PyMOL commands that place a pseudoatom at each C-alpha (Angstrom):
pseudoatom trace, name=CA, resn=MET, resi=1, chain=A, elem=C, hetatm=0, pos=[-8.345, 34.037, -10.613]
pseudoatom trace, name=CA, resn=VAL, resi=2, chain=A, elem=C, hetatm=0, pos=[-5.434, 32.059, -9.322]
pseudoatom trace, name=CA, resn=THR, resi=3, chain=A, elem=C, hetatm=0, pos=[-5.709, 29.077, -7.026]
pseudoatom trace, name=CA, resn=PRO, resi=4, chain=A, elem=C, hetatm=0, pos=[-2.564, 27.945, -5.203]
pseudoatom trace, name=CA, resn=GLU, resi=5, chain=A, elem=C, hetatm=0, pos=[-2.659, 24.160, -4.824]
pseudoatom trace, name=CA, resn=ILE, resi=6, chain=A, elem=C, hetatm=0, pos=[0.338, 23.069, -2.773]
pseudoatom trace, name=CA, resn=ASN, resi=7, chain=A, elem=C, hetatm=0, pos=[1.188, 23.655, 0.903]
pseudoatom trace, name=CA, resn=SER, resi=8, chain=A, elem=C, hetatm=0, pos=[-1.091, 26.649, 1.468]
pseudoatom trace, name=CA, resn=PRO, resi=9, chain=A, elem=C, hetatm=0, pos=[-4.440, 26.187, -0.220]
pseudoatom trace, name=CA, resn=GLY, resi=10, chain=A, elem=C, hetatm=0, pos=[-6.495, 29.310, -0.314]
pseudoatom trace, name=CA, resn=ILE, resi=11, chain=A, elem=C, hetatm=0, pos=[-6.964, 32.532, -2.169]
pseudoatom trace, name=CA, resn=ARG, resi=12, chain=A, elem=C, hetatm=0, pos=[-3.920, 34.766, -1.920]
pseudoatom trace, name=CA, resn=GLY, resi=13, chain=A, elem=C, hetatm=0, pos=[-5.465, 37.929, -3.343]
pseudoatom trace, name=CA, resn=THR, resi=14, chain=A, elem=C, hetatm=0, pos=[-7.454, 39.408, -6.168]
pseudoatom trace, name=CA, resn=ARG, resi=15, chain=A, elem=C, hetatm=0, pos=[-6.610, 41.951, -8.809]
pseudoatom trace, name=CA, resn=LYS, resi=16, chain=A, elem=C, hetatm=0, pos=[-8.011, 43.001, -12.183]
pseudoatom trace, name=CA, resn=PHE, resi=17, chain=A, elem=C, hetatm=0, pos=[-5.917, 42.647, -15.336]
pseudoatom trace, name=CA, resn=LEU, resi=18, chain=A, elem=C, hetatm=0, pos=[-6.502, 43.758, -18.895]
pseudoatom trace, name=CA, resn=ASN, resi=19, chain=A, elem=C, hetatm=0, pos=[-7.653, 41.064, -21.307]
pseudoatom trace, name=CA, resn=SER, resi=20, chain=A, elem=C, hetatm=0, pos=[-4.601, 41.659, -23.519]
pseudoatom trace, name=CA, resn=TYR, resi=21, chain=A, elem=C, hetatm=0, pos=[-1.053, 40.409, -23.894]
pseudoatom trace, name=CA, resn=ILE, resi=22, chain=A, elem=C, hetatm=0, pos=[0.151, 43.121, -21.499]
pseudoatom trace, name=CA, resn=GLY, resi=23, chain=A, elem=C, hetatm=0, pos=[-2.476, 42.124, -18.940]
pseudoatom trace, name=CA, resn=PHE, resi=24, chain=A, elem=C, hetatm=0, pos=[-1.557, 38.455, -19.308]
pseudoatom trace, name=CA, resn=THR, resi=25, chain=A, elem=C, hetatm=0, pos=[2.134, 39.128, -18.680]
pseudoatom trace, name=CA, resn=GLU, resi=26, chain=A, elem=C, hetatm=0, pos=[1.215, 41.299, -15.672]
pseudoatom trace, name=CA, resn=LEU, resi=27, chain=A, elem=C, hetatm=0, pos=[-0.925, 38.438, -14.333]
pseudoatom trace, name=CA, resn=GLN, resi=28, chain=A, elem=C, hetatm=0, pos=[1.918, 35.972, -14.794]
pseudoatom trace, name=CA, resn=PHE, resi=29, chain=A, elem=C, hetatm=0, pos=[4.337, 38.285, -12.946]
pseudoatom trace, name=CA, resn=TRP, resi=30, chain=A, elem=C, hetatm=0, pos=[1.807, 39.006, -10.163]
pseudoatom trace, name=CA, resn=VAL, resi=31, chain=A, elem=C, hetatm=0, pos=[1.203, 35.299, -9.616]
pseudoatom trace, name=CA, resn=SER, resi=32, chain=A, elem=C, hetatm=0, pos=[4.918, 34.461, -9.659]
pseudoatom trace, name=CA, resn=LYS, resi=33, chain=A, elem=C, hetatm=0, pos=[5.442, 36.879, -6.757]
pseudoatom trace, name=CA, resn=ARG, resi=34, chain=A, elem=C, hetatm=0, pos=[2.742, 35.139, -4.688]
pseudoatom trace, name=CA, resn=SER, resi=35, chain=A, elem=C, hetatm=0, pos=[3.313, 31.469, -5.415]
pseudoatom trace, name=CA, resn=HIS, resi=36, chain=A, elem=C, hetatm=0, pos=[5.834, 28.704, -4.824]
pseudoatom trace, name=CA, resn=GLY, resi=37, chain=A, elem=C, hetatm=0, pos=[6.598, 28.228, -8.528]
pseudoatom trace, name=CA, resn=ALA, resi=38, chain=A, elem=C, hetatm=0, pos=[4.543, 27.547, -11.633]
pseudoatom trace, name=CA, resn=ASP, resi=39, chain=A, elem=C, hetatm=0, pos=[3.782, 23.956, -10.593]
pseudoatom trace, name=CA, resn=SER, resi=40, chain=A, elem=C, hetatm=0, pos=[1.967, 25.135, -7.469]
pseudoatom trace, name=CA, resn=VAL, resi=41, chain=A, elem=C, hetatm=0, pos=[-0.609, 27.159, -9.427]
pseudoatom trace, name=CA, resn=CYS, resi=42, chain=A, elem=C, hetatm=0, pos=[-3.558, 26.267, -11.595]
pseudoatom trace, name=CA, resn=TYR, resi=43, chain=A, elem=C, hetatm=0, pos=[-5.317, 29.100, -13.406]
pseudoatom trace, name=CA, resn=VAL, resi=44, chain=A, elem=C, hetatm=0, pos=[-9.063, 28.486, -13.291]
pseudoatom trace, name=CA, resn=MET, resi=45, chain=A, elem=C, hetatm=0, pos=[-11.402, 30.467, -15.504]
pseudoatom trace, name=CA, resn=GLU, resi=46, chain=A, elem=C, hetatm=0, pos=[-14.979, 30.412, -16.665]
pseudoatom trace, name=CA, resn=ALA, resi=47, chain=A, elem=C, hetatm=0, pos=[-15.750, 29.685, -20.314]
pseudoatom trace, name=CA, resn=THR, resi=48, chain=A, elem=C, hetatm=0, pos=[-17.616, 32.821, -21.340]
pseudoatom trace, name=CA, resn=GLY, resi=49, chain=A, elem=C, hetatm=0, pos=[-17.969, 33.097, -25.101]
pseudoatom trace, name=CA, resn=SER, resi=50, chain=A, elem=C, hetatm=0, pos=[-14.535, 33.657, -26.558]
pseudoatom trace, name=CA, resn=TYR, resi=51, chain=A, elem=C, hetatm=0, pos=[-13.533, 36.110, -23.818]
pseudoatom trace, name=CA, resn=TYR, resi=52, chain=A, elem=C, hetatm=0, pos=[-11.399, 33.576, -21.935]
pseudoatom trace, name=CA, resn=GLU, resi=53, chain=A, elem=C, hetatm=0, pos=[-9.640, 32.033, -24.925]
pseudoatom trace, name=CA, resn=ASN, resi=54, chain=A, elem=C, hetatm=0, pos=[-6.704, 34.380, -25.426]
pseudoatom trace, name=CA, resn=LEU, resi=55, chain=A, elem=C, hetatm=0, pos=[-5.715, 34.065, -21.771]
pseudoatom trace, name=CA, resn=ALA, resi=56, chain=A, elem=C, hetatm=0, pos=[-6.131, 30.282, -21.805]
pseudoatom trace, name=CA, resn=TYR, resi=57, chain=A, elem=C, hetatm=0, pos=[-3.936, 29.959, -24.900]
pseudoatom trace, name=CA, resn=PHE, resi=58, chain=A, elem=C, hetatm=0, pos=[-1.352, 32.387, -23.468]
pseudoatom trace, name=CA, resn=LEU, resi=59, chain=A, elem=C, hetatm=0, pos=[-1.058, 30.410, -20.239]
pseudoatom trace, name=CA, resn=TYR, resi=60, chain=A, elem=C, hetatm=0, pos=[-0.994, 27.057, -22.040]
pseudoatom trace, name=CA, resn=GLU, resi=61, chain=A, elem=C, hetatm=0, pos=[1.717, 28.239, -24.441]
pseudoatom trace, name=CA, resn=ASN, resi=62, chain=A, elem=C, hetatm=0, pos=[3.749, 29.337, -21.409]
pseudoatom trace, name=CA, resn=HIS, resi=63, chain=A, elem=C, hetatm=0, pos=[3.473, 25.781, -19.996]
pseudoatom trace, name=CA, resn=LEU, resi=64, chain=A, elem=C, hetatm=0, pos=[1.179, 26.765, -17.136]
pseudoatom trace, name=CA, resn=LYS, resi=65, chain=A, elem=C, hetatm=0, pos=[-1.731, 24.710, -15.807]
pseudoatom trace, name=CA, resn=VAL, resi=66, chain=A, elem=C, hetatm=0, pos=[-5.121, 25.953, -16.973]
pseudoatom trace, name=CA, resn=SER, resi=67, chain=A, elem=C, hetatm=0, pos=[-8.641, 24.774, -16.198]
pseudoatom trace, name=CA, resn=VAL, resi=68, chain=A, elem=C, hetatm=0, pos=[-11.597, 26.164, -18.124]
pseudoatom trace, name=CA, resn=VAL, resi=69, chain=A, elem=C, hetatm=0, pos=[-14.940, 25.558, -16.450]
pseudoatom trace, name=CA, resn=LEU, resi=70, chain=A, elem=C, hetatm=0, pos=[-18.354, 25.826, -18.084]
pseudoatom trace, name=CA, resn=ALA, resi=71, chain=A, elem=C, hetatm=0, pos=[-20.361, 28.796, -16.842]
pseudoatom trace, name=CA, resn=ASN, resi=72, chain=A, elem=C, hetatm=0, pos=[-23.280, 26.619, -15.727]
pseudoatom trace, name=CA, resn=LYS, resi=73, chain=A, elem=C, hetatm=0, pos=[-20.978, 24.630, -13.411]
pseudoatom trace, name=CA, resn=ILE, resi=74, chain=A, elem=C, hetatm=0, pos=[-19.926, 27.858, -11.719]
pseudoatom trace, name=CA, resn=LYS, resi=75, chain=A, elem=C, hetatm=0, pos=[-23.554, 28.985, -11.551]
pseudoatom trace, name=CA, resn=TYR, resi=76, chain=A, elem=C, hetatm=0, pos=[-24.664, 25.782, -9.817]
pseudoatom trace, name=CA, resn=TYR, resi=77, chain=A, elem=C, hetatm=0, pos=[-21.623, 25.852, -7.543]
pseudoatom trace, name=CA, resn=ALA, resi=78, chain=A, elem=C, hetatm=0, pos=[-22.624, 29.387, -6.488]
pseudoatom trace, name=CA, resn=LYS, resi=79, chain=A, elem=C, hetatm=0, pos=[-26.129, 28.120, -5.712]
pseudoatom trace, name=CA, resn=SER, resi=80, chain=A, elem=C, hetatm=0, pos=[-24.690, 25.255, -3.672]
pseudoatom trace, name=CA, resn=GLN, resi=81, chain=A, elem=C, hetatm=0, pos=[-22.711, 27.828, -1.667]
pseudoatom trace, name=CA, resn=ASN, resi=82, chain=A, elem=C, hetatm=0, pos=[-25.904, 29.862, -1.177]
pseudoatom trace, name=CA, resn=LEU, resi=83, chain=A, elem=C, hetatm=0, pos=[-24.178, 32.819, -2.811]
pseudoatom trace, name=CA, resn=LYS, resi=84, chain=A, elem=C, hetatm=0, pos=[-26.494, 35.620, -3.842]
pseudoatom trace, name=CA, resn=THR, resi=85, chain=A, elem=C, hetatm=0, pos=[-24.151, 38.598, -4.371]
pseudoatom trace, name=CA, resn=LYS, resi=86, chain=A, elem=C, hetatm=0, pos=[-22.815, 39.028, -7.907]
pseudoatom trace, name=CA, resn=THR, resi=87, chain=A, elem=C, hetatm=0, pos=[-19.773, 41.240, -8.431]
pseudoatom trace, name=CA, resn=ASP, resi=88, chain=A, elem=C, hetatm=0, pos=[-16.543, 40.680, -10.358]
pseudoatom trace, name=CA, resn=LYS, resi=89, chain=A, elem=C, hetatm=0, pos=[-14.594, 40.188, -7.135]
pseudoatom trace, name=CA, resn=VAL, resi=90, chain=A, elem=C, hetatm=0, pos=[-17.156, 37.768, -5.684]
pseudoatom trace, name=CA, resn=ASP, resi=91, chain=A, elem=C, hetatm=0, pos=[-17.233, 35.848, -8.979]
pseudoatom trace, name=CA, resn=ALA, resi=92, chain=A, elem=C, hetatm=0, pos=[-13.421, 35.677, -9.064]
pseudoatom trace, name=CA, resn=CYS, resi=93, chain=A, elem=C, hetatm=0, pos=[-13.282, 34.322, -5.519]
pseudoatom trace, name=CA, resn=LEU, resi=94, chain=A, elem=C, hetatm=0, pos=[-16.068, 31.858, -6.295]
pseudoatom trace, name=CA, resn=ILE, resi=95, chain=A, elem=C, hetatm=0, pos=[-14.205, 30.526, -9.346]
pseudoatom trace, name=CA, resn=ALA, resi=96, chain=A, elem=C, hetatm=0, pos=[-11.000, 30.259, -7.304]
pseudoatom trace, name=CA, resn=ASP, resi=97, chain=A, elem=C, hetatm=0, pos=[-12.858, 28.422, -4.533]
pseudoatom trace, name=CA, resn=PHE, resi=98, chain=A, elem=C, hetatm=0, pos=[-14.378, 26.113, -7.141]
pseudoatom trace, name=CA, resn=GLY, resi=99, chain=A, elem=C, hetatm=0, pos=[-10.877, 25.361, -8.416]
pseudoatom trace, name=CA, resn=LEU, resi=100, chain=A, elem=C, hetatm=0, pos=[-9.595, 24.589, -4.931]
pseudoatom trace, name=CA, resn=SER, resi=101, chain=A, elem=C, hetatm=0, pos=[-12.495, 22.386, -3.889]
pseudoatom trace, name=CA, resn=GLN, resi=102, chain=A, elem=C, hetatm=0, pos=[-13.458, 20.668, -7.142]
pseudoatom trace, name=CA, resn=LYS, resi=103, chain=A, elem=C, hetatm=0, pos=[-10.027, 20.277, -8.798]
pseudoatom trace, name=CA, resn=PRO, resi=104, chain=A, elem=C, hetatm=0, pos=[-11.318, 20.657, -12.380]
pseudoatom trace, name=CA, resn=SER, resi=105, chain=A, elem=C, hetatm=0, pos=[-9.459, 18.845, -15.136]
pseudoatom trace, name=CA, resn=LEU, resi=106, chain=A, elem=C, hetatm=0, pos=[-6.743, 20.641, -17.038]
pseudoatom trace, name=CA, resn=TRP, resi=107, chain=A, elem=C, hetatm=0, pos=[-7.718, 22.368, -20.263]
pseudoatom trace, name=CA, resn=GLN, resi=108, chain=A, elem=C, hetatm=0, pos=[-6.425, 21.161, -23.609]
pseudoatom trace, name=CA, resn=PRO, resi=109, chain=A, elem=C, hetatm=0, pos=[-6.642, 23.560, -26.545]
pseudoatom trace, name=CA, resn=MET, resi=110, chain=A, elem=C, hetatm=0, pos=[-8.505, 22.542, -29.652]
pseudoatom trace, name=CA, resn=SER, resi=111, chain=A, elem=C, hetatm=0, pos=[-6.437, 21.755, -32.717]
pseudoatom trace, name=CA, resn=CYS, resi=112, chain=A, elem=C, hetatm=0, pos=[-5.460, 24.652, -34.978]
pseudoatom trace, name=CA, resn=ASP, resi=113, chain=A, elem=C, hetatm=0, pos=[-7.612, 23.233, -37.781]
pseudoatom trace, name=CA, resn=TYR, resi=114, chain=A, elem=C, hetatm=0, pos=[-10.663, 22.918, -35.552]
pseudoatom trace, name=CA, resn=ARG, resi=115, chain=A, elem=C, hetatm=0, pos=[-10.183, 26.413, -34.134]
pseudoatom trace, name=CA, resn=GLN, resi=116, chain=A, elem=C, hetatm=0, pos=[-9.835, 27.873, -37.633]
pseudoatom trace, name=CA, resn=LEU, resi=117, chain=A, elem=C, hetatm=0, pos=[-12.979, 26.052, -38.783]
pseudoatom trace, name=CA, resn=ARG, resi=118, chain=A, elem=C, hetatm=0, pos=[-14.904, 27.302, -35.746]
pseudoatom trace, name=CA, resn=ASP, resi=119, chain=A, elem=C, hetatm=0, pos=[-13.749, 30.875, -36.370]
pseudoatom trace, name=CA, resn=LEU, resi=120, chain=A, elem=C, hetatm=0, pos=[-14.775, 30.648, -40.024]
pseudoatom trace, name=CA, resn=CYS, resi=121, chain=A, elem=C, hetatm=0, pos=[-18.220, 29.359, -39.027]
pseudoatom trace, name=CA, resn=ARG, resi=122, chain=A, elem=C, hetatm=0, pos=[-18.618, 32.250, -36.588]
pseudoatom trace, name=CA, resn=GLU, resi=123, chain=A, elem=C, hetatm=0, pos=[-17.605, 34.703, -39.303]
pseudoatom trace, name=CA, resn=ARG, resi=124, chain=A, elem=C, hetatm=0, pos=[-20.120, 33.151, -41.720]
pseudoatom trace, name=CA, resn=ILE, resi=125, chain=A, elem=C, hetatm=0, pos=[-22.910, 33.506, -39.156]
pseudoatom trace, name=CA, resn=SER, resi=126, chain=A, elem=C, hetatm=0, pos=[-21.909, 37.113, -38.523]
pseudoatom trace, name=CA, resn=LEU, resi=127, chain=A, elem=C, hetatm=0, pos=[-21.925, 37.896, -42.256]
pseudoatom trace, name=CA, resn=LYS, resi=128, chain=A, elem=C, hetatm=0, pos=[-25.339, 36.263, -42.719]
pseudoatom trace, name=CA, resn=GLN, resi=129, chain=A, elem=C, hetatm=0, pos=[-26.753, 38.307, -39.833]
pseudoatom trace, name=CA, resn=ALA, resi=130, chain=A, elem=C, hetatm=0, pos=[-25.313, 41.491, -41.341]
pseudoatom trace, name=CA, resn=GLN, resi=131, chain=A, elem=C, hetatm=0, pos=[-26.844, 40.556, -44.702]
pseudoatom trace, name=CA, resn=VAL, resi=132, chain=A, elem=C, hetatm=0, pos=[-30.282, 40.090, -43.112]
pseudoatom trace, name=CA, resn=ARG, resi=133, chain=A, elem=C, hetatm=0, pos=[-30.032, 43.482, -41.375]
pseudoatom trace, name=CA, resn=ALA, resi=134, chain=A, elem=C, hetatm=0, pos=[-29.069, 45.258, -44.626]
for i in range(1, 134): cmd.bond("trace and resi %d" % i, "trace and resi %d" % (i + 1))
show_as sticks, trace
zoom trace
């Protein structure tokens, strides 16, 4: 979800995009049509497993502002807003509202070495689990 920060705070719309390079470029184009330049936008997303990572890296590599928020922060923010409905659109608006009101810090990617080590550890765990199942 996109949160405009300057001049006109608020949610300017919602739309679903594929979690792929094509979807990321469509998102970037969609946002550029609705914002006052890249500096006026911060992309706020929830850290959910590794699902968010490709988008976060794509945006960061394109010199865009990205904030990644832990899922439990969003969960408690939803409780504080007395929000009970749970749909993708409601979640997207909630995350955008969180970004507007809480101004989360900008995300910094982990180093390439650390990311590679983490990925290798995940692969090792996956292989061990497969070995146990066999």
